PDB file with one MODEL, atoms N, CA, C and O in Angstrom:
MODEL        1
ATOM      1  N   MET A   1       1.302  -1.209  -0.197  1.00  0.00           N
ATOM      2  CA  MET A   1      -0.243   0.158  -0.336  1.00  0.00           C
ATOM      3  C   MET A   1       0.848   1.502  -0.125  1.00  0.00           C
ATOM      4  O   MET A   1       0.623   2.684  -0.385  1.00  0.00           O
ATOM      5  N   ARG A   2       2.373   0.748   0.560  1.00  0.00           N
ATOM      6  CA  ARG A   2       2.964   2.362   0.359  1.00  0.00           C
ATOM      7  C   ARG A   2       2.819   2.886  -0.787  1.00  0.00           C
ATOM      8  O   ARG A   2       2.368   3.973  -1.150  1.00  0.00           O
ATOM      9  N   LYS A   3       3.507   1.467  -1.656  1.00  0.00           N
ATOM     10  CA  LYS A   3       4.475   1.914  -2.710  1.00  0.00           C
ATOM     11  C   LYS A   3       3.193   2.788  -3.881  1.00  0.00           C
ATOM     12  O   LYS A   3       3.430   3.543  -4.824  1.00  0.00           O
ATOM     13  N   ALA A   4       1.495   2.178  -3.198  1.00  0.00           N
ATOM     14  CA  ALA A   4       0.409   2.723  -3.980  1.00  0.00           C
ATOM     15  C   ALA A   4       0.209   4.780  -3.649  1.00  0.00           C
ATOM     16  O   ALA A   4      -0.041   5.744  -4.373  1.00  0.00           O
ATOM     17  N   ILE A   5       0.420   4.631  -2.559  1.00  0.00           N
ATOM     18  CA  ILE A   5       0.251   5.835  -2.358  1.00  0.00           C
ATOM     19  C   ILE A   5       1.423   6.973  -2.178  1.00  0.00           C
ATOM     20  O   ILE A   5       1.298   8.196  -2.114  1.00  0.00           O
ATOM     21  N   GLY A   6       2.734   6.068  -2.112  1.00  0.00           N
ATOM     22  CA  GLY A   6       3.647   7.370  -2.794  1.00  0.00           C
ATOM     23  C   GLY A   6       4.075   7.358  -4.290  1.00  0.00           C
ATOM     24  O   GLY A   6       4.708   8.337  -4.686  1.00  0.00           O
ATOM     25  N   SER A   7       3.755   6.205  -5.290  1.00  0.00           N
ATOM     26  CA  SER A   7       3.596   6.875  -6.052  1.00  0.00           C
ATOM     27  C   SER A   7       2.274   7.690  -6.577  1.00  0.00           C
ATOM     28  O   SER A   7       2.000   8.154  -7.684  1.00  0.00           O
ATOM     29  N   VAL A   8       1.717   7.677  -5.598  1.00  0.00           N
ATOM     30  CA  VAL A   8       0.534   8.748  -6.478  1.00  0.00           C
ATOM     31  C   VAL A   8       1.563  10.017  -5.990  1.00  0.00           C
ATOM     32  O   VAL A   8       2.189  10.429  -6.966  1.00  0.00           O
ATOM     33  N   ALA A   9       1.865  10.667  -4.866  1.00  0.00           N
ATOM     34  CA  ALA A   9       2.487  11.602  -4.090  1.00  0.00           C
ATOM     35  C   ALA A   9       3.820  12.290  -5.090  1.00  0.00           C
ATOM     36  O   ALA A   9       4.253  13.425  -5.293  1.00  0.00           O
ATOM     37  N   LEU A  10       4.162  10.897  -5.557  1.00  0.00           N
ATOM     38  CA  LEU A  10       5.663  11.413  -6.646  1.00  0.00           C
ATOM     39  C   LEU A  10       5.070  12.085  -7.826  1.00  0.00           C
ATOM     40  O   LEU A  10       5.541  13.116  -8.308  1.00  0.00           O
ATOM     41  N   VAL A  11       4.122  11.529  -8.235  1.00  0.00           N
ATOM     42  CA  VAL A  11       3.172  12.396 -10.190  1.00  0.00           C
ATOM     43  C   VAL A  11       2.844  13.867  -9.411  1.00  0.00           C
ATOM     44  O   VAL A  11       3.048  15.018  -9.797  1.00  0.00           O
ATOM     45  N   ALA A  12       2.237  13.339  -8.125  1.00  0.00           N
ATOM     46  CA  ALA A  12       1.962  15.268  -8.214  1.00  0.00           C
ATOM     47  C   ALA A  12       2.526  16.208  -7.779  1.00  0.00           C
ATOM     48  O   ALA A  12       2.239  17.405  -7.764  1.00  0.00           O
ATOM     49  N   TRP A  13       3.772  15.367  -7.230  1.00  0.00           N
ATOM     50  CA  TRP A  13       4.879  16.429  -6.258  1.00  0.00           C
ATOM     51  C   TRP A  13       5.426  16.763  -8.114  1.00  0.00           C
ATOM     52  O   TRP A  13       5.507  17.957  -8.403  1.00  0.00           O
ATOM     53  N   MET A  14       5.698  15.939  -9.022  1.00  0.00           N
ATOM     54  CA  MET A  14       6.351  16.233 -10.242  1.00  0.00           C
ATOM     55  C   MET A  14       5.623  17.134 -10.973  1.00  0.00           C
ATOM     56  O   MET A  14       6.355  18.051 -11.346  1.00  0.00           O
ATOM     57  N   LEU A  15       4.507  17.256 -11.328  1.00  0.00           N
ATOM     58  CA  LEU A  15       3.363  17.821 -11.834  1.00  0.00           C
ATOM     59  C   LEU A  15       3.485  19.052 -11.606  1.00  0.00           C
ATOM     60  O   LEU A  15       3.567  19.915 -12.481  1.00  0.00           O
ATOM     61  N   GLY A  16       3.517  19.326  -9.854  1.00  0.00           N
ATOM     62  CA  GLY A  16       3.490  21.096  -9.706  1.00  0.00           C
ATOM     63  C   GLY A  16       4.692  21.392  -9.868  1.00  0.00           C
ATOM     64  O   GLY A  16       5.003  22.203 -10.739  1.00  0.00           O
ATOM     65  N   TYR A  17       5.680  20.764  -9.020  1.00  0.00           N
ATOM     66  CA  TYR A  17       7.275  21.034  -9.847  1.00  0.00           C
ATOM     67  C   TYR A  17       7.275  21.326 -10.688  1.00  0.00           C
ATOM     68  O   TYR A  17       6.952  22.503 -10.847  1.00  0.00           O
ATOM     69  N   ILE A  18       7.579  20.631 -11.717  1.00  0.00           N
ATOM     70  CA  ILE A  18       8.030  20.791 -13.394  1.00  0.00           C
ATOM     71  C   ILE A  18       7.081  22.549 -13.683  1.00  0.00           C
ATOM     72  O   ILE A  18       7.508  23.639 -14.062  1.00  0.00           O
ATOM     73  N   ALA A  19       5.444  21.992 -13.210  1.00  0.00           N
ATOM     74  CA  ALA A  19       4.332  23.154 -13.634  1.00  0.00           C
ATOM     75  C   ALA A  19       4.894  24.380 -12.948  1.00  0.00           C
ATOM     76  O   ALA A  19       4.525  25.422 -13.489  1.00  0.00           O
ATOM     77  N   VAL A  20       5.701  24.538 -11.883  1.00  0.00           N
ATOM     78  CA  VAL A  20       6.131  25.677 -11.368  1.00  0.00           C
ATOM     79  C   VAL A  20       7.814  25.914 -11.905  1.00  0.00           C
ATOM     80  O   VAL A  20       8.313  27.013 -11.659  1.00  0.00           O
ATOM     81  N   ALA A  21       8.142  25.505 -12.188  1.00  0.00           N
ATOM     82  CA  ALA A  21      10.108  25.342 -12.959  1.00  0.00           C
ATOM     83  C   ALA A  21       9.880  26.051 -13.993  1.00  0.00           C
ATOM     84  O   ALA A  21      10.497  27.087 -14.237  1.00  0.00           O
ATOM     85  N   ALA A  22       8.719  25.439 -14.912  1.00  0.00           N
ATOM     86  CA  ALA A  22       8.285  25.794 -16.347  1.00  0.00           C
ATOM     87  C   ALA A  22       7.689  27.494 -16.055  1.00  0.00           C
ATOM     88  O   ALA A  22       8.137  28.490 -16.624  1.00  0.00           O
ATOM     89  N   VAL A  23       7.012  27.484 -15.423  1.00  0.00           N
ATOM     90  CA  VAL A  23       6.380  29.307 -15.213  1.00  0.00           C
ATOM     91  C   VAL A  23       7.456  29.897 -14.922  1.00  0.00           C
ATOM     92  O   VAL A  23       7.689  30.912 -15.578  1.00  0.00           O
ATOM     93  N   VAL A  24       8.480  29.477 -13.852  1.00  0.00           N
ATOM     94  CA  VAL A  24       9.720  30.355 -13.996  1.00  0.00           C
ATOM     95  C   VAL A  24      10.811  30.621 -14.581  1.00  0.00           C
ATOM     96  O   VAL A  24      11.317  31.742 -14.525  1.00  0.00           O
ATOM     97  N   GLY A  25      11.224  29.828 -15.095  1.00  0.00           N
ATOM     98  CA  GLY A  25      12.105  29.743 -16.595  1.00  0.00           C
ATOM     99  C   GLY A  25      11.646  30.006 -17.593  1.00  0.00           C
ATOM    100  O   GLY A  25      12.316  30.309 -18.580  1.00  0.00           O
ATOM    101  N   ASP A  26      10.372  29.948 -17.560  1.00  0.00           N
ATOM    102  CA  ASP A  26      10.095  31.150 -19.031  1.00  0.00           C
ATOM    103  C   ASP A  26       9.864  32.586 -18.840  1.00  0.00           C
ATOM    104  O   ASP A  26      10.080  33.432 -19.707  1.00  0.00           O
ATOM    105  N   ARG A  27       9.402  32.824 -17.628  1.00  0.00           N
ATOM    106  CA  ARG A  27       9.844  34.561 -17.229  1.00  0.00           C
ATOM    107  C   ARG A  27      11.652  34.886 -17.228  1.00  0.00           C
ATOM    108  O   ARG A  27      12.207  35.851 -17.753  1.00  0.00           O
ATOM    109  N   ILE A  28      12.274  33.796 -16.501  1.00  0.00           N
ATOM    110  CA  ILE A  28      13.624  34.367 -16.812  1.00  0.00           C
ATOM    111  C   ILE A  28      14.156  34.409 -18.430  1.00  0.00           C
ATOM    112  O   ILE A  28      14.982  35.110 -19.014  1.00  0.00           O
ATOM    113  N   ALA A  29      13.712  33.860 -18.640  1.00  0.00           N
ATOM    114  CA  ALA A  29      14.337  33.195 -20.434  1.00  0.00           C
ATOM    115  C   ALA A  29      14.529  34.499 -21.385  1.00  0.00           C
ATOM    116  O   ALA A  29      15.108  34.428 -22.469  1.00  0.00           O
ATOM    117  N   SER A  30      13.845  35.989 -20.732  1.00  0.00           N
ATOM    118  CA  SER A  30      13.694  37.159 -21.727  1.00  0.00           C
ATOM    119  C   SER A  30      15.063  37.870 -20.402  1.00  0.00           C
ATOM    120  O   SER A  30      15.552  38.982 -20.600  1.00  0.00           O
ATOM    121  N   GLU A  31      15.305  37.370 -19.679  1.00  0.00           N
ATOM    122  CA  GLU A  31      17.105  38.338 -18.508  1.00  0.00           C
ATOM    123  C   GLU A  31      17.922  37.491 -18.818  1.00  0.00           C
ATOM    124  O   GLU A  31      17.727  36.534 -19.567  1.00  0.00           O
ATOM    125  N   HIS A  32      19.160  37.854 -18.119  1.00  0.00           N
ATOM    126  CA  HIS A  32      20.822  37.716 -18.797  1.00  0.00           C
ATOM    127  C   HIS A  32      20.833  36.814 -18.237  1.00  0.00           C
ATOM    128  O   HIS A  32      20.167  36.363 -17.305  1.00  0.00           O
ATOM    129  N   TRP A  33      22.092  36.307 -19.138  1.00  0.00           N
ATOM    130  CA  TRP A  33      21.582  35.041 -19.032  1.00  0.00           C
ATOM    131  C   TRP A  33      22.764  33.958 -17.968  1.00  0.00           C
ATOM    132  O   TRP A  33      22.907  32.742 -17.838  1.00  0.00           O
ATOM    133  N   ALA A  34      23.524  35.352 -17.285  1.00  0.00           N
ATOM    134  CA  ALA A  34      24.144  34.603 -15.766  1.00  0.00           C
ATOM    135  C   ALA A  34      22.854  34.319 -15.083  1.00  0.00           C
ATOM    136  O   ALA A  34      22.879  33.090 -15.020  1.00  0.00           O
ATOM    137  N   TRP A  35      21.988  34.621 -14.655  1.00  0.00           N
ATOM    138  CA  TRP A  35      19.843  34.222 -14.204  1.00  0.00           C
ATOM    139  C   TRP A  35      19.836  32.521 -14.700  1.00  0.00           C
ATOM    140  O   TRP A  35      19.571  31.490 -14.083  1.00  0.00           O
ATOM    141  N   LYS A  36      20.257  32.790 -16.097  1.00  0.00           N
ATOM    142  CA  LYS A  36      19.873  30.634 -16.273  1.00  0.00           C
ATOM    143  C   LYS A  36      20.593  30.066 -15.678  1.00  0.00           C
ATOM    144  O   LYS A  36      20.389  29.322 -14.718  1.00  0.00           O
ATOM    145  N   VAL A  37      21.961  30.483 -16.412  1.00  0.00           N
ATOM    146  CA  VAL A  37      23.338  29.683 -15.694  1.00  0.00           C
ATOM    147  C   VAL A  37      22.845  28.505 -14.664  1.00  0.00           C
ATOM    148  O   VAL A  37      22.697  27.283 -14.681  1.00  0.00           O
ATOM    149  N   LEU A  38      22.636  29.894 -13.519  1.00  0.00           N
ATOM    150  CA  LEU A  38      22.017  29.784 -12.299  1.00  0.00           C
ATOM    151  C   LEU A  38      21.130  29.057 -11.854  1.00  0.00           C
ATOM    152  O   LEU A  38      21.394  28.028 -11.231  1.00  0.00           O
ATOM    153  N   TYR A  39      19.672  29.548 -12.143  1.00  0.00           N
ATOM    154  CA  TYR A  39      18.437  28.301 -12.387  1.00  0.00           C
ATOM    155  C   TYR A  39      18.541  27.092 -12.996  1.00  0.00           C
ATOM    156  O   TYR A  39      18.565  26.015 -12.399  1.00  0.00           O
ATOM    157  N   PHE A  40      18.611  27.268 -14.336  1.00  0.00           N
ATOM    158  CA  PHE A  40      18.448  25.579 -14.968  1.00  0.00           C
ATOM    159  C   PHE A  40      19.283  24.825 -13.784  1.00  0.00           C
ATOM    160  O   PHE A  40      18.573  24.367 -12.889  1.00  0.00           O
ATOM    161  N   PRO A  41      20.611  24.643 -13.661  1.00  0.00           N
ATOM    162  CA  PRO A  41      21.180  23.142 -12.428  1.00  0.00           C
ATOM    163  C   PRO A  41      20.272  23.455 -11.578  1.00  0.00           C
ATOM    164  O   PRO A  41      19.347  22.644 -11.523  1.00  0.00           O
ATOM    165  N   ILE A  42      20.195  24.480 -10.788  1.00  0.00           N
ATOM    166  CA  ILE A  42      19.325  24.570  -9.956  1.00  0.00           C
ATOM    167  C   ILE A  42      18.497  23.427  -8.907  1.00  0.00           C
ATOM    168  O   ILE A  42      18.584  22.703  -7.915  1.00  0.00           O
ATOM    169  N   VAL A  43      17.221  24.175 -10.566  1.00  0.00           N
ATOM    170  CA  VAL A  43      16.153  23.877 -10.356  1.00  0.00           C
ATOM    171  C   VAL A  43      16.209  22.150 -10.975  1.00  0.00           C
ATOM    172  O   VAL A  43      15.251  21.384 -10.867  1.00  0.00           O
ATOM    173  N   GLY A  44      17.137  21.889 -11.427  1.00  0.00           N
ATOM    174  CA  GLY A  44      17.332  20.248 -12.476  1.00  0.00           C
ATOM    175  C   GLY A  44      17.205  19.675 -11.452  1.00  0.00           C
ATOM    176  O   GLY A  44      16.150  19.101 -11.180  1.00  0.00           O
ATOM    177  N   PHE A  45      18.825  19.702 -10.183  1.00  0.00           N
ATOM    178  CA  PHE A  45      18.396  18.835  -9.335  1.00  0.00           C
ATOM    179  C   PHE A  45      17.559  19.050  -7.808  1.00  0.00           C
ATOM    180  O   PHE A  45      17.290  18.152  -7.010  1.00  0.00           O
ATOM    181  N   ALA A  46      17.200  20.716  -7.655  1.00  0.00           N
ATOM    182  CA  ALA A  46      16.267  20.545  -6.628  1.00  0.00           C
ATOM    183  C   ALA A  46      15.000  19.738  -6.514  1.00  0.00           C
ATOM    184  O   ALA A  46      14.039  20.045  -5.808  1.00  0.00           O
ATOM    185  N   TRP A  47      15.122  18.409  -7.475  1.00  0.00           N
ATOM    186  CA  TRP A  47      13.411  18.330  -7.266  1.00  0.00           C
ATOM    187  C   TRP A  47      13.487  16.899  -6.082  1.00  0.00           C
ATOM    188  O   TRP A  47      12.622  16.301  -5.443  1.00  0.00           O
ATOM    189  N   VAL A  48      14.798  16.777  -6.192  1.00  0.00           N
ATOM    190  CA  VAL A  48      15.206  15.042  -5.825  1.00  0.00           C
ATOM    191  C   VAL A  48      15.126  15.266  -4.471  1.00  0.00           C
ATOM    192  O   VAL A  48      14.300  14.535  -3.923  1.00  0.00           O
ATOM    193  N   PHE A  49      15.898  16.285  -3.504  1.00  0.00           N
ATOM    194  CA  PHE A  49      15.721  16.265  -2.296  1.00  0.00           C
ATOM    195  C   PHE A  49      14.290  16.390  -1.280  1.00  0.00           C
ATOM    196  O   PHE A  49      14.372  16.408  -0.052  1.00  0.00           O
ATOM    197  N   PRO A  50      13.107  16.464  -1.965  1.00  0.00           N
ATOM    198  CA  PRO A  50      12.112  16.244  -1.113  1.00  0.00           C
ATOM    199  C   PRO A  50      11.343  15.422  -1.358  1.00  0.00           C
ATOM    200  O   PRO A  50      10.196  15.241  -0.948  1.00  0.00           O
ATOM    201  N   LEU A  51      12.135  14.731  -2.247  1.00  0.00           N
ATOM    202  CA  LEU A  51      11.216  13.709  -2.105  1.00  0.00           C
ATOM    203  C   LEU A  51      12.197  12.293  -1.495  1.00  0.00           C
ATOM    204  O   LEU A  51      11.548  11.330  -1.088  1.00  0.00           O
ATOM    205  N   LYS A  52      13.424  12.230  -1.461  1.00  0.00           N
ATOM    206  CA  LYS A  52      14.139  11.525  -0.125  1.00  0.00           C
ATOM    207  C   LYS A  52      13.609  10.708   0.396  1.00  0.00           C
ATOM    208  O   LYS A  52      13.594   9.492   0.204  1.00  0.00           O
ATOM    209  N   PRO A  53      12.959  11.561   1.357  1.00  0.00           N
ATOM    210  CA  PRO A  53      11.942  11.518   1.992  1.00  0.00           C
ATOM    211  C   PRO A  53      11.190  10.331   2.074  1.00  0.00           C
ATOM    212  O   PRO A  53      11.429   9.355   2.784  1.00  0.00           O
ATOM    213  N   LEU A  54      10.106  10.528   1.154  1.00  0.00           N
ATOM    214  CA  LEU A  54       9.064  10.156   0.559  1.00  0.00           C
ATOM    215  C   LEU A  54       9.293   8.420  -0.181  1.00  0.00           C
ATOM    216  O   LEU A  54       8.478   7.500  -0.114  1.00  0.00           O
ATOM    217  N   LEU A  55      10.649   8.403  -0.852  1.00  0.00           N
ATOM    218  CA  LEU A  55      10.965   7.151  -1.030  1.00  0.00           C
ATOM    219  C   LEU A  55      11.784   6.679  -0.385  1.00  0.00           C
ATOM    220  O   LEU A  55      12.235   5.620  -0.820  1.00  0.00           O
ATOM    221  N   ARG A  56      12.362   7.210   0.924  1.00  0.00           N
ATOM    222  CA  ARG A  56      12.958   5.944   2.077  1.00  0.00           C
ATOM    223  C   ARG A  56      10.964   5.782   2.594  1.00  0.00           C
ATOM    224  O   ARG A  56      10.250   4.781   2.666  1.00  0.00           O
ATOM    225  N   TRP A  57      10.799   6.584   2.735  1.00  0.00           N
ATOM    226  CA  TRP A  57       9.369   5.231   3.210  1.00  0.00           C
ATOM    227  C   TRP A  57       8.846   4.869   2.419  1.00  0.00           C
ATOM    228  O   TRP A  57       8.336   3.770   2.640  1.00  0.00           O
ATOM    229  N   MET A  58       8.703   5.215   1.611  1.00  0.00           N
ATOM    230  CA  MET A  58       8.021   4.298   0.528  1.00  0.00           C
ATOM    231  C   MET A  58       8.743   1.953   0.768  1.00  0.00           C
ATOM    232  O   MET A  58       8.208   0.887   1.073  1.00  0.00           O
ATOM    233  N   HIS A  59      10.470   2.557   0.272  1.00  0.00           N
ATOM    234  CA  HIS A  59      10.929   1.423   0.630  1.00  0.00           C
ATOM    235  C   HIS A  59      10.738   0.828   1.664  1.00  0.00           C
ATOM    236  O   HIS A  59      10.618  -0.387   1.501  1.00  0.00           O
ATOM    237  N   ALA A  60      10.646   1.231   2.831  1.00  0.00           N
ATOM    238  CA  ALA A  60      10.410   0.825   4.161  1.00  0.00           C
ATOM    239  C   ALA A  60       9.864  -0.189   4.536  1.00  0.00           C
ATOM    240  O   ALA A  60       8.651  -0.233   4.743  1.00  0.00           O
ATOM    241  N   LYS A  61      10.798  -1.369   4.720  1.00  0.00           N
ATOM    242  CA  LYS A  61      10.433  -3.075   5.196  1.00  0.00           C
ATOM    243  C   LYS A  61       9.163  -2.243   6.879  1.00  0.00           C
ATOM    244  O   LYS A  61       9.223  -1.255   7.611  1.00  0.00           O
ATOM    245  N   ASP A  62       8.149  -3.528   6.684  1.00  0.00           N
ATOM    246  CA  ASP A  62       7.407  -3.435   8.192  1.00  0.00           C
ATOM    247  C   ASP A  62       8.240  -3.921   9.211  1.00  0.00           C
ATOM    248  O   ASP A  62       9.369  -4.384   9.045  1.00  0.00           O
ATOM    249  N   GLY A  63       7.358  -3.739  10.764  1.00  0.00           N
ATOM    250  CA  GLY A  63       8.681  -4.482  11.251  1.00  0.00           C
ATOM    251  C   GLY A  63       7.863  -5.441  12.120  1.00  0.00           C
ATOM    252  O   GLY A  63       6.669  -5.478  11.824  1.00  0.00           O
ATOM    253  N   PRO A  64       8.262  -6.238  13.147  1.00  0.00           N
ATOM    254  CA  PRO A  64       7.518  -7.655  12.510  1.00  0.00           C
ATOM    255  C   PRO A  64       6.188  -7.665  13.497  1.00  0.00           C
ATOM    256  O   PRO A  64       5.833  -6.960  14.441  1.00  0.00           O
ATOM    257  N   ARG A  65       5.666  -8.730  12.864  1.00  0.00           N
ATOM    258  CA  ARG A  65       4.567  -8.831  13.627  1.00  0.00           C
ATOM    259  C   ARG A  65       3.265  -9.650  14.153  1.00  0.00           C
ATOM    260  O   ARG A  65       2.596 -10.490  13.551  1.00  0.00           O
ATOM    261  N   GLU A  66       3.099  -9.063  15.657  1.00  0.00           N
ATOM    262  CA  GLU A  66       2.924 -10.269  16.246  1.00  0.00           C
ATOM    263  C   GLU A  66       1.873 -11.073  16.126  1.00  0.00           C
ATOM    264  O   GLU A  66       1.062 -10.335  15.568  1.00  0.00           O
ATOM    265  N   SER A  67       1.270 -12.263  16.306  1.00  0.00           N
ATOM    266  CA  SER A  67       0.266 -13.215  15.833  1.00  0.00           C
ATOM    267  C   SER A  67      -1.194 -12.880  16.102  1.00  0.00           C
ATOM    268  O   SER A  67      -1.360 -12.244  17.143  1.00  0.00           O
ATOM    269  N   PRO A  68      -1.872 -13.055  15.670  1.00  0.00           N
ATOM    270  CA  PRO A  68      -2.996 -12.738  16.211  1.00  0.00           C
ATOM    271  C   PRO A  68      -3.571 -13.509  17.398  1.00  0.00           C
ATOM    272  O   PRO A  68      -4.445 -13.043  18.129  1.00  0.00           O
ATOM    273  N   ASP A  69      -3.055 -14.652  17.534  1.00  0.00           N
ATOM    274  CA  ASP A  69      -3.342 -15.838  18.095  1.00  0.00           C
ATOM    275  C   ASP A  69      -2.561 -16.291  19.630  1.00  0.00           C
ATOM    276  O   ASP A  69      -2.584 -17.042  20.606  1.00  0.00           O
ATOM    277  N   VAL A  70      -1.925 -15.238  18.983  1.00  0.00           N
ATOM    278  CA  VAL A  70      -0.967 -15.174  20.525  1.00  0.00           C
ATOM    279  C   VAL A  70      -1.401 -14.593  21.999  1.00  0.00           C
ATOM    280  O   VAL A  70      -0.606 -14.636  22.937  1.00  0.00           O
TER     281      VAL A  70
ENDMDL
END
């Protein structure tokens, strides 16, 4: 169940992130080239950091469960 919930959250995050990054990138397209050199590499890598905890949670193993008949 974790992987299904995490997958939906991952896709939602990526769609939102791409939309915001594209709008901001479009606005700086007419700016000085130095802003583009700074913006695009940062945005290209920054999407990973918020997803690390989600991916760690998705792939975590559940602890041992006690048997209900004990």
